[in-house]
C-alpha positions in Angstrom: 82.8 109.5 102.8 82.5 112.3 100.2 82.0 116.0 101.1 81.2 119.1 99.1 82.3 122.5 100.3 80.6 125.5 98.7 82.4 128.6 100.0 83.6 131.6 98.1 86.4 132.6 100.5 89.4 130.8 98.9 91.4 130.6 102.0 88.6 129.3 104.1 87.6 126.8 101.4 91.1 125.5 101.2 91.4 125.3 105.0 88.3 123.3 105.3 89.2 121.0 102.4 92.7 120.3 103.9 91.2 119.5 107.3 88.6 117.2 105.8 91.1 115.4 103.6 93.4 114.8 106.6 90.4 113.3 108.4 90.0 110.8 105.6 87.2 112.4 103.6 87.0 112.8 99.8 86.4 116.5 99.1 85.0 118.5 96.1 85.0 122.3 96.2 82.9 125.0 94.6 83.3 128.8 95.0 80.0 130.1 93.9 76.3 129.2 94.2 75.7 128.0 90.6 78.7 125.6 90.6 77.8 124.4 94.1 74.2 123.8 93.1 75.2 121.9 90.0 77.6 119.6 91.9 75.1 119.0 94.7 72.4 118.2 92.2 74.5 115.8 90.1 77.0 114.1 92.5 76.3 111.8 95.4 77.6 113.4 98.6 77.5 112.2 102.2 77.3 115.8 103.5 77.6 119.4 102.2 79.1 122.5 103.8 77.3 125.5 102.4 78.0 129.2 102.9 75.0 131.4 102.9 76.6 134.5 101.3 77.7 133.2 97.8 78.1 134.9 94.5 76.0 134.0 91.4 73.3 132.2 93.6 73.0 132.7 97.4 73.2 129.7 99.7 69.5 129.8 100.8 68.4 129.6 97.1 70.9 126.7 96.5 69.5 124.8 99.4 65.9 125.4 98.5 66.6 124.1 95.0 68.2 120.9 96.4 65.4 120.2 98.8 62.8 121.1 96.1 64.4 118.5 93.9 64.3 115.9 96.6 68.0 116.0 97.6 68.1 114.8 101.2 71.9 115.0 101.7 72.8 116.5 105.1 73.7 120.2 104.8 75.7 122.2 107.3 75.4 126.0 106.6 78.0 128.6 107.4 76.5 131.9 108.7 77.7 135.3 109.9 77.8 135.3 113.7 75.6 138.4 114.1 73.0 137.4 111.5 70.5 135.2 113.4 68.0 135.7 110.6 70.4 133.7 108.3 70.3 130.8 110.7 66.6 130.8 110.8 66.3 131.1 107.0 68.8 128.3 106.6 67.0 125.9 108.9 63.7 126.7 107.3 65.1 126.1 103.9 66.2 122.6 105.0 69.6 122.8 106.6 70.4 120.2 109.1 72.8 122.2 111.2 74.8 125.5 111.2 78.1 127.0 112.3 78.6 130.7 112.8 81.7 132.5 111.5 84.4 132.7 112.7 84.6 129.1 113.9 87.1 126.4 114.8 87.6 123.9 112.1 87.4 121.1 114.7 83.8 122.1 115.4 82.9 121.8 111.7 84.5 118.4 111.6 82.6 117.2 114.7 79.3 118.5 113.2 80.0 116.8 109.9 80.7 113.5 111.6 77.5 113.8 113.6 75.4 114.6 110.5 76.8 111.6 108.5 76.3 109.3 111.5 72.7 110.4 112.1 71.9 110.1 108.3 73.1 106.5 108.5 71.3 105.8 111.7 74.2 105.8 114.1 74.2 107.7 117.4 77.7 107.0 118.7 81.0 108.1 117.2 82.0 104.5 117.3 80.4 102.0 114.8 80.7 98.4 115.7 80.3 95.3 113.5 81.3 92.1 115.3 85.0 92.4 116.3 85.5 95.5 114.1 85.3 99.0 115.6 85.4 102.1 113.6 86.2 105.3 115.5 84.8 108.1 113.3 86.4 110.8 115.6 89.9 109.5 115.2 89.4 107.9 111.7 90.9 104.7 113.0 89.7 101.1 113.1 90.4 98.1 115.2 89.8 94.3 115.2 89.5 92.7 118.6 91.1 95.8 120.0 94.1 95.6 117.7 94.7 98.6 115.3 94.2 98.1 111.6 96.9 99.7 109.5 94.9 100.9 106.5 95.7 103.0 103.4 93.4 106.0 102.8 91.4 104.1 100.2 91.1 101.0 102.4 89.9 103.2 105.3 87.3 105.0 103.1 86.0 101.6 101.9 85.7 100.3 105.4 84.1 103.5 106.7 81.5 103.6 104.0 80.6 99.9 104.5 80.5 100.3 108.3 78.2 103.4 108.1 75.9 101.2 105.9 76.4 97.9 107.7 73.8 95.3 106.8 73.1 97.0 103.5 74.2 95.9 100.0 76.4 98.6 98.5 77.1 98.5 94.8 80.6 98.9 93.3 79.4 102.1 91.6 78.2 103.6 94.8 81.5 102.8 96.5 83.5 104.4 93.6 81.3 107.5 93.8 81.9 107.9 97.5 85.6 107.0 97.5 86.9 109.4 94.8 86.4 113.0 94.0 84.9 114.3 90.7 88.2 114.6 88.9 89.5 111.1 89.7 89.6 108.6 86.8 87.2 106.1 88.3 87.4 102.4 87.8 85.0 100.1 89.6 87.4 97.2 89.1 89.8 98.6 91.7 87.1 98.1 94.4 87.6 94.4 94.2 91.3 94.9 94.9 90.7 97.1 97.9 88.0 94.7 99.3 90.5 91.8 99.0 93.2 93.8 100.8 90.8 94.8 103.5 89.6 91.3 104.1 93.2 90.1 104.4 94.1 92.8 106.9 90.9 92.3 109.0 91.4 88.6 109.2 87.7 88.1 109.8 85.0 87.2 107.3 82.6 90.1 107.6 82.5 91.5 104.1 80.1 89.5 101.9 80.2 89.6 98.1 76.6 89.8 96.9 76.8 88.4 93.4 75.7 90.9 90.7 74.9 93.6 93.3 78.0 94.6 95.4 79.2 94.1 98.9 77.7 94.0 102.4 79.4 94.1 105.8 77.6 92.5 108.7 78.4 90.8 111.9 77.7 87.1 112.7 74.2 86.6 114.1 75.6 86.1 117.6 77.6 89.4 117.5 76.9 93.1 117.2 
């Protein structure tokens, strides 16, 4: 899953980015409204953390521009604790949730997990596909109750497929959501990761849809 953080406070931006990366997310960062708007308008994110008080272009304007352009990515806004009007303005502009400063990073992580789950149609923190269980809270996966030892890239691949289980996901889409904007992307590596993941899982759940991409789905008699 790929996240954009738009926050002009360098220390807070770095703190959020480090926490999200440790939780298994791919993270891009921006420090002003213009850069944040550009990234959110041109890159495919699974969720965006957006500060309201930004230089160059304020967060409300950024959000209104995204929504006006049809960008439906879930957005969590950061507001000042005593500015209830910012919360109202943010929600009216199209924000999906908000957190008031100062906050605990764990709360932001929990809200981001919830936004991504809901956007993909999942209510629980656990996503199940046959014998495979993905715990989005702990960023861990199991097969028949046994832990899967995955690299960060293998986990990102499994997590994206699990969030979109039953859907065909193209190689390009996987690359866009597994790597940040500065990574030298190569869709051919996806085949390698899929092969490794299939071997480690030991169950035939990931289907190659020729010419289109991959799909993970449980057998018809399972979840």
